[in-house]
C-alpha positions in Angstrom: 22.4 21.2 9.9 25.4 20.3 7.7 25.2 20.4 3.9 25.0 16.7 3.4 22.2 16.3 6.0 20.3 19.1 4.3 20.6 17.6 0.9 19.5 14.2 2.2 16.5 15.8 3.9 15.6 17.6 0.7 15.9 14.4 -1.3 13.7 12.5 1.2 11.1 15.3 1.0 11.1 15.3 -2.8 10.8 11.5 -2.8 7.9 11.5 -0.3 6.1 14.2 -2.4 6.6 12.2 -5.6 5.3 9.1 -4.0 2.2 10.9 -2.6 1.6 12.5 -6.0 1.9 9.1 -7.8 -0.3 7.4 -5.2 -3.1 9.8 -5.8 -6.4 8.4 -4.6 -4.6 5.3 -3.2 -3.9 7.3 0.0 -6.5 6.2 2.6 -8.0 8.3 5.3 -11.0 8.0 7.7 -10.3 4.3 8.4 -10.1 4.3 12.2 -13.8 3.5 12.7 -13.2 0.0 11.1 -10.3 -1.0 13.5 -12.8 -2.4 15.9 -13.7 -5.1 13.4 -10.3 -6.7 13.9 -9.8 -7.7 17.6 -7.8 -10.8 16.7 -5.5 -9.0 14.2 -2.3 -7.8 15.7 -2.9 -4.4 17.3 -0.1 -2.8 15.3 -1.7 -3.9 12.1 -5.4 -3.2 12.7 -5.1 0.2 10.9 -3.9 -1.6 7.8 -6.9 -3.9 7.8 -9.2 -0.9 8.5 -7.7 1.0 5.6 -8.3 -2.0 3.4 -12.0 -1.9 4.3 -12.2 1.8 3.6 -10.5 1.3 0.2 -12.9 -1.5 -0.7 -15.9 0.6 0.1 -14.6 3.6 -1.7 -13.6 1.7 -4.8 -16.6 -0.5 -5.0 -14.3 -3.5 -5.4 -15.7 -6.9 -4.4 -12.4 -7.9 -2.6 -9.2 -6.0 -1.8 -5.8 -7.4 -1.1 -3.4 -6.4 1.6 0.1 -7.1 0.3 2.5 -7.9 3.2 5.1 -10.3 4.5 3.3 -10.3 7.9 0.5 -12.7 7.0 0.6 -14.2 10.5 -0.4 -10.8 12.0 -3.8 -10.7 10.3 -6.7 -12.9 11.3 -7.9 -14.4 8.0 -11.5 -15.0 9.3 -11.9 -11.3 10.3 -10.6 -10.2 7.0 -12.8 -12.6 5.0 -15.9 -11.3 6.8 -15.2 -7.9 5.3 -14.0 -9.2 1.9 -10.3 -8.5 2.4 -7.5 -11.0 1.8 -3.7 -11.0 2.4 -1.0 -12.0 0.0 2.8 -11.9 0.0 4.4 -9.4 -2.3 5.9 -12.3 -4.3 2.6 -14.0 -4.8 0.9 -10.7 -5.6 3.4 -9.7 -8.3 3.5 -13.2 -9.8 -0.3 -13.2 -10.0 -0.3 -9.7 -11.6 2.4 -10.7 -14.1 0.5 -13.9 -15.0 -2.8 -12.0 -15.5 -1.5 -8.9 -17.4 2.2 -8.7 -18.0 2.0 -5.7 -20.3 0.1 -3.6 -17.8 2.5 -4.4 -15.0 5.5 -3.4 -17.1 3.8 -0.2 -18.1 3.0 0.6 -14.5 6.6 0.1 -13.4 7.8 2.3 -16.3 5.4 5.1 -15.1 6.6 4.8 -11.5 10.2 5.0 -12.7 9.4 8.1 -14.8 7.9 9.8 -11.7 11.0 9.4 -9.5 12.8 12.6 -8.6 16.4 12.9 -10.0 19.1 11.5 -7.7 20.6 14.0 -5.3 23.9 15.4 -6.6 
C-alpha cells in the first residue's frame, strides 16, 4: 500500500471511530426481527424501518423519525402502525431549528469539536 493510501485509510478509520464514539447509544442493533413488519417498504430499506422500531422501543419515545431523501421507499401506513414517520433532511432540520435553535447550534458545535484533525 502506498503512503497516500495508508494515510487515507488511517483518516477514514479515525473518522469512523469518532463518529461511532459521538453516536454512542444511537447505534442500533438487534433490529432484524422487526423487518417482517414492513413487506411493502423497499427491501433495501426494511432494515432502516426495523432499526427505527428498535430505537423507539429502547428510548421510550412515542414516535421516531427516519430522516431520508428516499421517502418513496417507505410505506407510510406500515410505519404509522408502529409509530414511525419519515421526513426529509431539510424538513427535519428546519423543524429542529424552529423548535430549539440554540440546542441545534450547540449540537453542531459539539459534533465539530469531536472531528479528528485533518490528515496532513
